[in-house]
C-alpha positions as CSV (number, residue, x, y, z in Angstrom):
1,M,39.1,16.5,-46.6
2,V,36.1,17.5,-44.7
3,N,34.4,14.3,-43.5
4,I,30.9,15.1,-44.7
5,L,29.8,11.5,-44.1
6,A,30.5,11.9,-40.4
7,A,28.4,15.0,-40.3
8,V,25.5,13.3,-42.0
9,A,25.9,10.4,-39.6
10,L,25.6,12.9,-36.8
11,L,22.5,14.3,-38.3
12,A,21.0,10.8,-38.6
13,S,21.6,10.2,-34.9
14,V,19.5,13.1,-33.8
15,G,16.1,11.8,-33.1
16,A,13.8,10.5,-30.4
17,A,15.4,9.9,-27.1
18,T,15.9,6.2,-26.5
19,D,14.5,6.5,-23.0
20,S,11.1,6.9,-24.7
21,I,11.6,3.5,-26.5
22,D,10.5,0.3,-24.8
23,S,13.0,-2.6,-24.5
24,V,12.4,-5.3,-27.1
25,A,13.4,-8.9,-26.8
26,P,16.4,-9.5,-29.2
27,K,14.7,-12.6,-30.7
28,D,12.0,-10.2,-32.1
29,L,14.5,-7.9,-34.0
30,A,13.1,-6.4,-37.2
31,V,16.2,-5.1,-39.1
32,T,14.4,-2.4,-41.1
33,S,12.5,-0.9,-38.1
34,K,14.2,1.9,-36.2
35,V,11.9,1.3,-33.2
36,S,12.8,-2.4,-33.1
37,I,16.6,-1.8,-33.5
38,L,16.5,0.8,-30.7
39,G,14.5,-1.4,-28.4
40,V,16.7,-4.5,-28.9
41,A,19.9,-2.4,-28.6
42,K,18.5,-0.9,-25.3
43,T,17.9,-4.5,-24.0
44,L,21.4,-5.6,-25.0
45,A,23.1,-2.5,-23.7
46,G,21.6,-3.3,-20.3
47,G,22.9,-6.9,-20.6
48,V,26.4,-5.6,-21.4
49,M,26.5,-3.1,-18.5
50,S,25.3,-5.8,-16.1
51,Y,28.9,-7.1,-16.3
52,Y,30.4,-3.7,-15.4
53,L,30.5,-3.1,-11.7
54,G,31.4,0.6,-11.8
55,N,29.0,3.5,-11.9
56,A,28.8,7.2,-12.9
57,T,31.3,8.2,-10.3
58,T,33.5,5.2,-9.6
59,F,35.5,3.0,-12.0
60,A,35.6,-0.8,-11.4
61,D,37.6,-3.1,-13.6
62,L,35.9,-6.1,-15.0
63,P,35.8,-9.2,-12.8
64,K,37.7,-12.3,-13.7
65,P,37.9,-14.0,-16.2
66,Y,37.9,-10.8,-18.2
67,Y,41.1,-8.9,-18.9
68,W,41.6,-5.2,-18.7
69,W,41.7,-4.7,-22.4
70,E,38.1,-6.0,-22.7
71,C,36.9,-3.2,-20.5
72,G,38.3,-0.8,-23.1
73,A,36.5,-2.8,-25.7
74,L,33.3,-2.6,-23.7
75,L,33.6,1.2,-23.5
76,G,34.2,1.5,-27.2
77,A,31.0,-0.5,-27.8
78,M,29.0,1.7,-25.4
79,L,30.3,4.9,-27.0
80,D,28.9,3.7,-30.3
81,Y,25.6,2.7,-28.5
82,S,25.3,6.2,-27.0
83,Y,26.0,7.8,-30.4
84,Y,23.9,5.6,-32.6
85,T,20.8,5.5,-30.3
86,N,21.0,9.0,-28.7
87,D,20.7,7.2,-25.3
88,S,22.8,9.0,-22.7
89,T,21.9,6.6,-19.8
90,Y,25.5,5.2,-19.5
91,D,27.4,8.3,-20.6
92,D,28.7,9.3,-17.1
93,A,29.8,5.8,-16.4
94,I,31.6,5.6,-19.7
95,A,33.4,9.0,-19.1
96,T,34.4,8.0,-15.6
97,A,35.9,4.7,-16.8
98,L,37.8,6.3,-19.6
99,M,39.3,9.0,-17.5
100,A,40.2,6.5,-14.7
101,N,42.4,4.6,-17.2
102,V,44.2,7.3,-19.2
103,G,47.3,6.9,-16.9
104,P,49.7,9.6,-15.8
105,A,50.9,10.4,-19.3
106,Y,47.3,10.3,-20.7
107,D,48.1,7.4,-23.1
108,F,46.4,4.5,-21.5
109,M,49.7,3.2,-20.0
110,V,48.2,2.4,-16.6
111,P,50.5,1.7,-13.6
112,E,48.3,-1.2,-12.4
113,H,48.9,-2.9,-15.7
114,W,52.5,-2.0,-16.5
115,L,53.7,-5.5,-16.4
116,D,50.9,-7.1,-18.3
117,E,49.8,-4.5,-20.8
118,G,50.4,-5.3,-24.4
119,N,50.3,-3.1,-27.5
120,D,47.0,-4.6,-28.6
121,D,45.5,-3.9,-25.1
122,Q,46.5,-0.2,-25.4
123,A,45.1,-0.1,-28.9
124,F,41.6,-1.1,-27.8
125,W,41.5,1.7,-25.3
126,A,42.8,4.1,-28.0
127,F,39.9,2.9,-30.3
128,A,37.5,4.0,-27.6
129,A,39.2,7.4,-27.3
130,L,39.1,7.9,-31.0
131,S,35.4,7.1,-31.0
132,A,34.9,9.6,-28.2
133,A,36.7,12.2,-30.3
134,E,34.8,11.4,-33.5
135,H,31.5,11.4,-31.7
136,D,32.3,14.6,-29.9
137,F,31.7,12.8,-26.6
138,E,31.7,15.2,-23.7
139,Q,34.5,15.2,-21.1
140,P,32.7,16.2,-17.9
141,A,34.2,19.2,-16.2
142,S,34.3,17.4,-12.9
143,L,36.5,14.7,-14.4
144,T,38.7,16.9,-16.6
145,P,40.5,19.5,-14.5
146,A,42.5,22.2,-16.4
147,G,45.3,20.7,-18.5
148,V,43.7,17.4,-19.2
149,P,44.0,16.7,-22.9
150,S,41.1,16.2,-25.3
151,W,40.1,12.7,-26.6
152,T,42.0,13.5,-29.8
153,A,45.1,14.5,-27.9
154,I,44.9,11.3,-25.8
155,S,44.7,9.2,-29.0
156,I,47.7,11.1,-30.3
157,N,49.6,10.3,-27.0
158,V,48.9,6.6,-27.6
159,W,50.2,6.9,-31.2
160,E,53.4,8.5,-30.0
161,S,54.0,5.8,-27.4
162,M,53.5,3.2,-30.1
163,V,55.7,4.8,-32.7
164,G,58.5,4.8,-30.2
165,R,58.3,1.0,-30.0
166,W,58.5,0.4,-33.7
167,N,61.5,-2.0,-33.9
168,T,63.5,-2.4,-37.0
169,T,66.2,-4.5,-35.4
170,L,64.4,-7.7,-36.4
171,C,62.1,-8.3,-39.3
172,G,62.7,-4.8,-40.6
173,G,60.0,-3.2,-38.4
174,G,56.8,-4.0,-36.6
175,L,55.5,-3.9,-33.1
176,S,55.8,-6.8,-30.7
177,W,52.7,-8.2,-29.0
178,Q,54.0,-7.3,-25.5
179,I,55.6,-4.1,-24.3
180,F,57.5,-5.1,-21.1
181,A,60.5,-7.4,-20.9
182,E,58.8,-9.4,-18.1
183,N,56.5,-10.8,-20.7
184,F,59.4,-12.2,-22.7
185,N,57.3,-14.9,-24.5
186,G,55.3,-12.1,-26.2
187,L,58.3,-9.9,-27.0
188,N,59.3,-12.1,-30.0
189,Y,55.7,-12.3,-31.4
190,K,54.7,-9.6,-33.8
191,N,51.0,-10.0,-34.1
192,S,48.3,-8.5,-36.4
193,A,46.3,-7.1,-33.5
194,S,49.2,-4.9,-32.3
195,N,50.4,-3.8,-35.8
196,G,46.9,-3.6,-37.1
197,G,46.0,-1.5,-34.1
198,F,48.8,0.9,-34.9
199,F,47.8,1.1,-38.5
200,H,44.1,1.6,-37.5
201,I,45.0,4.4,-35.0
202,S,47.3,6.1,-37.6
203,A,44.5,6.0,-40.2
204,R,41.8,7.4,-38.0
205,L,44.1,10.1,-36.7
206,A,45.0,11.0,-40.3
207,L,41.3,11.4,-41.2
208,L,40.5,13.2,-37.9
209,T,43.4,15.6,-38.0
210,G,44.6,15.8,-41.7
211,N,48.2,15.4,-40.5
212,Q,50.4,13.8,-43.2
213,T,52.6,12.1,-40.6
214,Y,49.8,9.7,-39.6
215,L,49.0,8.9,-43.2
216,D,52.7,8.2,-43.9
217,W,52.9,5.9,-40.9
218,A,49.7,4.1,-41.8
219,A,51.2,3.3,-45.2
220,K,54.5,2.2,-43.6
221,V,52.7,-0.2,-41.3
222,W,50.6,-1.6,-44.1
223,D,53.7,-2.2,-46.3
224,W,55.5,-4.0,-43.5
225,T,52.5,-6.1,-42.6
226,T,52.0,-7.3,-46.2
227,A,55.8,-7.7,-46.7
228,V,56.1,-10.2,-43.8
229,G,52.9,-12.0,-44.9
230,L,50.5,-11.1,-42.1
231,I,48.2,-10.0,-44.9
232,D,48.4,-12.2,-48.0
233,K,47.6,-11.4,-51.7
234,D,43.9,-12.4,-51.1
235,Y,43.7,-10.1,-48.1
236,N,43.5,-12.9,-45.5
237,V,44.8,-11.6,-42.2
238,F,46.9,-14.0,-40.1
239,D,47.5,-13.9,-36.4
240,G,51.2,-13.2,-36.1
241,T,54.9,-14.0,-36.9
242,D,58.0,-14.7,-34.8
243,S,61.0,-12.4,-34.8
244,A,63.1,-15.3,-33.5
245,D,63.2,-16.5,-37.1
246,N,63.2,-13.0,-38.6
247,C,59.5,-13.3,-39.3
248,T,59.9,-15.8,-42.0
249,T,57.0,-18.0,-40.9
250,V,53.4,-16.9,-40.2
251,N,50.9,-18.3,-37.7
252,P,48.0,-19.2,-40.0
253,L,45.3,-18.7,-37.4
254,S,42.8,-16.0,-38.5
255,F,40.3,-14.1,-36.3
256,S,37.4,-11.9,-37.3
257,Y,38.4,-8.8,-35.4
258,Q,41.9,-8.7,-37.0
259,N,40.3,-8.3,-40.5
260,G,38.0,-5.6,-39.1
261,I,40.9,-3.6,-37.6
262,F,42.6,-3.3,-40.9
263,L,39.3,-2.8,-42.8
264,Q,38.3,0.3,-41.0
265,G,41.8,1.7,-41.3
266,A,41.9,1.2,-45.0
267,A,38.4,2.6,-45.5
268,A,39.4,5.7,-43.5
269,L,42.4,6.2,-45.8
270,A,40.3,5.7,-48.9
271,N,38.0,8.5,-47.6
272,L,40.9,10.8,-46.8
273,T,42.9,10.3,-49.9
274,G,40.3,9.4,-52.6
275,S,42.9,6.8,-53.6
276,D,41.8,3.7,-55.6
277,V,44.7,1.9,-53.9
278,W,43.3,2.2,-50.4
279,A,39.7,1.7,-51.7
280,G,41.0,-1.6,-53.3
281,H,42.6,-2.7,-50.0
282,A,39.4,-2.0,-48.1
283,A,37.3,-3.9,-50.7
284,G,39.7,-6.8,-50.6
285,L,39.6,-7.0,-46.9
286,L,35.8,-7.0,-46.9
287,N,35.8,-9.7,-49.6
288,S,38.1,-11.9,-47.5
289,S,35.9,-11.4,-44.5
290,R,33.4,-13.7,-46.1
291,A,35.2,-16.6,-44.4
292,F,33.6,-15.3,-41.2
293,F,30.1,-15.5,-42.6
294,T,29.9,-19.0,-44.0
295,P,29.6,-21.5,-41.0
296,S,27.9,-24.0,-43.3
297,D,26.2,-24.2,-46.7
298,N,22.8,-23.6,-45.2
299,A,23.9,-20.8,-42.9
300,T,25.5,-18.2,-45.1
301,N,25.8,-14.5,-44.1
302,I,25.8,-15.4,-40.4
303,M,29.0,-14.4,-38.6
304,W,31.1,-17.0,-36.8
305,E,34.5,-17.2,-35.3
306,H,35.8,-20.0,-37.5
307,A,39.1,-20.6,-35.7
308,C,37.4,-21.8,-32.5
309,E,33.6,-22.0,-32.7
310,G,33.5,-25.1,-34.9
311,V,35.6,-27.0,-32.4
312,G,34.2,-25.5,-29.3
313,R,37.5,-24.1,-28.1
314,C,37.0,-20.3,-27.9
315,T,38.8,-18.6,-25.1
316,T,37.1,-15.8,-23.1
317,D,38.8,-13.2,-25.3
318,M,37.7,-14.9,-28.5
319,K,34.1,-14.9,-27.5
320,S,34.0,-11.1,-28.0
321,F,35.8,-10.9,-31.3
322,K,32.7,-10.9,-33.5
323,G,31.5,-7.7,-31.9
324,Y,34.6,-5.9,-33.1
325,L,34.3,-7.0,-36.6
326,S,30.7,-5.7,-36.5
327,R,31.9,-2.4,-35.1
328,F,34.6,-1.9,-37.7
329,M,32.3,-3.0,-40.6
330,Y,29.6,-0.5,-39.7
331,A,32.2,2.3,-39.3
332,S,33.7,1.4,-42.6
333,S,30.4,1.6,-44.3
334,V,30.1,5.2,-43.1
335,V,33.5,6.5,-44.3
336,M,33.4,4.4,-47.5
337,P,29.8,4.0,-48.7
338,S,30.7,1.7,-51.6
339,L,31.2,-1.0,-49.0
340,A,27.7,-0.5,-47.4
341,S,25.7,-2.9,-49.6
342,N,27.9,-5.9,-49.0
343,I,28.2,-5.0,-45.3
344,S,24.4,-4.8,-45.1
345,T,24.1,-8.2,-46.7
346,Y,26.3,-9.7,-44.0
347,M,25.1,-7.8,-41.0
348,R,21.4,-7.8,-41.3
349,K,21.2,-11.6,-41.3
350,S,23.9,-11.8,-38.6
351,A,22.1,-9.4,-36.4
352,V,18.9,-11.4,-36.6
353,A,20.8,-14.6,-35.8
354,A,22.6,-12.8,-32.9
355,G,19.2,-11.7,-31.5
356,Q,17.8,-15.3,-31.7
357,S,20.7,-16.5,-29.6
358,C,19.6,-14.2,-26.7
359,T,16.9,-16.3,-25.1
360,G,18.9,-17.8,-22.2
361,I,19.3,-17.4,-18.5
362,N,20.8,-14.5,-16.5
363,M,24.1,-14.8,-14.6
364,D,22.2,-15.7,-11.4
365,G,20.5,-18.6,-13.1
366,A,17.1,-17.0,-13.3
367,P,15.2,-16.9,-16.6
368,S,16.1,-13.9,-18.8
369,A,12.8,-12.1,-19.2
370,N,13.8,-9.8,-22.0
371,G,16.4,-12.1,-23.5
372,T,19.4,-10.2,-22.2
373,T,21.5,-13.3,-22.0
374,C,23.0,-14.2,-25.4
375,G,24.7,-17.4,-26.6
376,Q,27.8,-17.6,-28.7
377,R,27.1,-19.6,-31.9
378,W,24.6,-17.6,-33.8
379,Y,24.3,-20.1,-36.6
380,V,22.6,-22.7,-34.4
381,G,19.3,-20.7,-34.5
382,G,18.9,-20.2,-30.8
383,F,20.5,-20.1,-27.4
384,D,23.5,-22.4,-27.1
385,E,24.0,-22.1,-23.3
386,N,27.4,-20.4,-23.7
387,V,27.1,-17.1,-21.9
388,G,29.4,-14.2,-21.0
389,L,30.3,-10.6,-21.6
390,G,31.8,-11.3,-25.0
391,Q,28.6,-12.8,-26.2
392,E,26.5,-9.8,-25.0
393,L,29.0,-7.4,-26.5
394,S,29.0,-9.2,-29.8
395,A,25.2,-9.2,-30.0
396,L,25.0,-5.5,-29.1
397,E,27.5,-4.4,-31.7
398,A,25.8,-6.5,-34.4
399,V,22.5,-4.8,-33.7
400,H,23.0,-1.1,-32.9
401,G,25.2,-0.5,-36.0
402,L,22.2,-1.4,-38.2
403,L,21.1,2.2,-37.6
404,V,23.8,3.5,-39.9
405,L,22.6,1.4,-42.9
406,D,20.2,2.5,-45.6
407,G,16.8,1.0,-45.6
408,V,15.9,1.4,-41.9
409,V,12.5,3.0,-41.6
410,D,12.2,5.8,-39.1
411,D,9.0,4.5,-37.4
412,V,9.7,6.2,-34.0
413,P,6.4,7.8,-33.0
414,S,6.3,11.5,-32.6
415,P,5.8,12.8,-29.1
416,T,2.1,13.3,-28.3
417,P,1.4,17.1,-28.2
418,S,0.4,18.4,-24.8
419,T,-3.2,19.6,-24.4
420,T,-2.4,21.7,-21.4
421,T,-3.2,25.4,-21.9
422,T,-0.2,27.6,-21.3
423,P,-0.9,31.2,-20.4
424,T,0.4,33.8,-22.9
425,P,3.5,35.4,-21.5
426,S,3.7,39.1,-21.1
427,P,6.1,40.8,-23.6
428,T,9.6,41.4,-22.3
429,A,11.1,44.9,-22.2
430,S,13.1,44.2,-25.4
431,Q,10.0,43.0,-27.2
432,Q,8.0,46.1,-26.1
433,S,10.8,48.3,-27.5
434,G,10.6,46.6,-30.9
435,A,13.7,44.5,-30.6
436,H,13.8,41.3,-32.8
437,S,13.6,37.9,-31.2
438,M,14.7,34.5,-32.6
439,A,12.5,31.4,-32.5
440,P,14.1,28.3,-31.0
441,L,16.1,26.3,-33.5
442,D,15.2,22.8,-34.5
443,L,18.5,21.0,-33.8
444,R,18.1,18.7,-36.8
445,W,18.1,21.6,-39.2
446,T,21.0,23.2,-37.3
447,V,23.1,20.1,-37.8
448,L,22.0,19.9,-41.5
449,G,23.1,23.5,-42.0
450,M,26.4,22.8,-40.4
451,A,26.9,19.7,-42.6
452,C,26.1,21.6,-45.8
453,A,28.5,24.4,-44.7
454,L,31.2,21.9,-44.1
455,F,30.6,20.3,-47.5
456,A,30.7,23.7,-49.2
457,F,33.9,24.6,-47.4
458,G,35.5,21.2,-48.3
459,M,34.6,21.8,-52.0
460,A,36.0,25.3,-52.0
């Protein structure tokens, strides 16, 4: 199936360059104003990238206490930022970081992390590569010598490494959390992040390539996940299960991003197949996600990480999870528009609450002039003094995805026409001889024409 929705999303992203938009304090976010969303996203993107110490030519892993996987998550967020806002400020740094971590087999198995890399870590880097492929993100020639695979091929390499780890010896299938025997504690644990990641990658590759193998494996992973109870009949997604008891008991903890991982995968398969079954799975997952939007009776439709925020025990990793649910929800609304209305209800209020949390201090203790420092608990109505990369990432992903929703008014001012008089050029030799010339194309109409052509081809 031709993904006409992705083509339309591309069309929508063509607009005023974000470098012409002033930064806006997140607390002033207006969710129906494109100018406001762009300005707040610009502010938050700067806050996120202040934690990244690399640059356009040199990769630098995130400093402690952040793990390597979260760098992949950061790059996935920034790829969406670049795509949604048309701001290329960070593109070179993003490309450099991705290419520095593909590993010798171009599958994000990096020698520096061979003893600590888990399946879920690898999955988050693959999510970034898939976004790069879907967004047609350029691979700079200086970073991609002859023979370097495309973003799609890199994503396929990850999938092939994962499918080789599918283990039917215990529990009838599933991926373990950890990859290497040195991490023996995680070898018995078959978690939703790893298996959901494999499902998600399979589903997006199926939509991206049309290859039946990926569709078949997505269905296989889904069936296994539901059979062992990691997804229950109400579409609640639980953290994991232990192969030491043949996966007969489930860890009942539930985190927002796990729901989102499965949600986008199911929505992609609904788009690809037109199946009511996959559409039902996606709708069920979205419905179950309501648990992450009800911190109290008077704070509905504001996202929270219910497993840890209420008791104040979120780890560094957990503080970033809300951002990924936002990311996967917005992406799901694009490939499965019937979800968009409910997602809009959740995310508009959550984005405002996220912005209102960004009134704190910078890492150096100085006041945050533009509100680039965000808190964690959005439902408190302000800054809660709990700062970090995860909080910045979560706020950014809640805000910039608003641009894909209906109801955003394009109030970006048109460029002021120049009043400078330009001398009339002399006719070229071809013009003097009567040859036809073509006026420059408006890129928006070019993309629209391509989208219509793709649609017509898909209907043929």
